[in-house]
ZAMARGU-4260 file (C-alpha; in steps of 0.2 Angstrom, whole numbers, plus 5000, padded with zeros to 4 digits):
<rodrens>
0) 5050/4895/5106 | 5059/4910/5101 | 5052/4906/5083 | 5035/4906/5089 | 5038/4923/5101
5) 5045/4931/5085 | 5030/4925/5074 | 5017/4931/5087 | 5027/4948/5089 | 5025/4951/5070
10) 5007/4947/5070 | 5004/4959/5085 | 5015/4973/5075 | 5006/4969/5059 | 4988/4971/5066
15) 4992/4987/5076 | 5005/4997/5069 | 4994/5007/5057 | 4982/5014/5070 | 4997/5017/5081
20) 5006/5026/5068 | 4991/5038/5063 | 4988/5042/5082 | 5008/5046/5085 | 5007/5056/5068
25) 4993/5066/5074 | 4999/5068/5090 | 5016/5075/5084 | 5007/5086/5073 | 4996/5093/5087
30) 5010/5095/5098 | 5020/5105/5084 | 5005/5116/5080 | 5004/5120/5098 | 5023/5124/5099
35) 5025/5111/5113 | 5044/5106/5117 | 5046/5090/5109 | 5063/5081/5108 | 5072/5086/5091
40) 5073/5069/5083 | 5053/5067/5086 | 5049/5085/5080 | 5061/5084/5064 | 5061/5064/5059
45) 5047/5054/5067 | 5032/5060/5055 | 5045/5057/5040 | 5048/5039/5046 | 5029/5036/5049
50) 5024/5043/5032 | 5029/5028/5021 | 5021/5014/5032 | 5005/5024/5032 | 5004/5029/5014
55) 5010/5010/5009 | 4997/5003/5020 | 4982/5014/5013 | 4987/5010/4996 | 4989/4991/5000
60) 4971/4992/5008 | 4964/5001/4993 | 4972/4988/4981 | 4965/4974/4991 | 4948/4982/4991
65) 4948/4986/4973 | 4954/4968/4969 | 4943/4959/4983 | 4959/4950/4988 | 4964/4950/5005
70) 4980/4940/5002 | 4988/4953/4989 | 5003/4962/4992 | 5011/4977/4984 | 5026/4974/4972
75) 5043/4979/4979 | 5047/4990/4963 | 5029/5000/4966 | 5034/5002/4984 | 5051/5009/4980
80) 5045/5020/4966 | 5031/5027/4980 | 5044/5031/4991 | 5056/5038/4980 | 5042/5050/4973
85) 5039/5056/4992 | 5058/5060/4994 | 5058/5070/4978 | 5042/5079/4981 | 5045/5084/5000
90) 5065/5086/4998 | 5068/5093/4983 | 5051/5101/4974 | 5043/5109/4990 | 5059/5117/4997
95) 5061/5126/4980 | 5045/5134/4982 | 5039/5135/5001 | 5051/5142/5016 | 5042/5129/5027
100) 5050/5114/5020 | 5068/5111/5020 | 5079/5099/5011 | 5086/5086/5024 | 5096/5071/5020
105) 5090/5064/5037 | 5073/5065/5031 | 5077/5054/5016 | 5084/5041/5029 | 5067/5042/5040
110) 5058/5040/5023 | 5068/5024/5018 | 5068/5018/5036 | 5049/5019/5037 | 5049/5008/5019
115) 5060/4996/5027 | 5048/4994/5041 | 5034/4991/5029 | 5043/4979/5020 | 5048/4969/5036
120) 5029/4970/5042 | 5020/4968/5026 | 5032/4960/5014 | 5031/4962/4995 | 5028/4951/4979
125) 5040/4950/4966 | 5030/4950/4951 | 5019/4964/4946 | 5000/4963/4947 | 4991/4952/4936
130) 4980/4962/4923 | 4970/4948/4918 | 4958/4948/4933
</rodrens>
């Protein structure tokens, strides 16, 4: 019974997390834009957590569309590289050029946790894309 409930929960999360994350991210952005009083964890780290699942899901949907294969999943090395590039760009490069951005180790943790969420919901494949198709 517990196994069935966990499988059902994962199915529901997999189906709805993307639109919920998009709406939540936009809501946080709008609240920040209008200087609303937001709890510090939400204000500083929620969108960083939401970022990788959103970006990786867009990438996954793009690959599935291009390859015409609804069962394909992103290889883990590709997911790790994309997460690493986001961390480098937003936590190393941008803070060097723009005062609006600050380097913060907790942002790195938030990006990484978002990636872990994506792995647990969407999974990954061990082998790289087959280039013969």
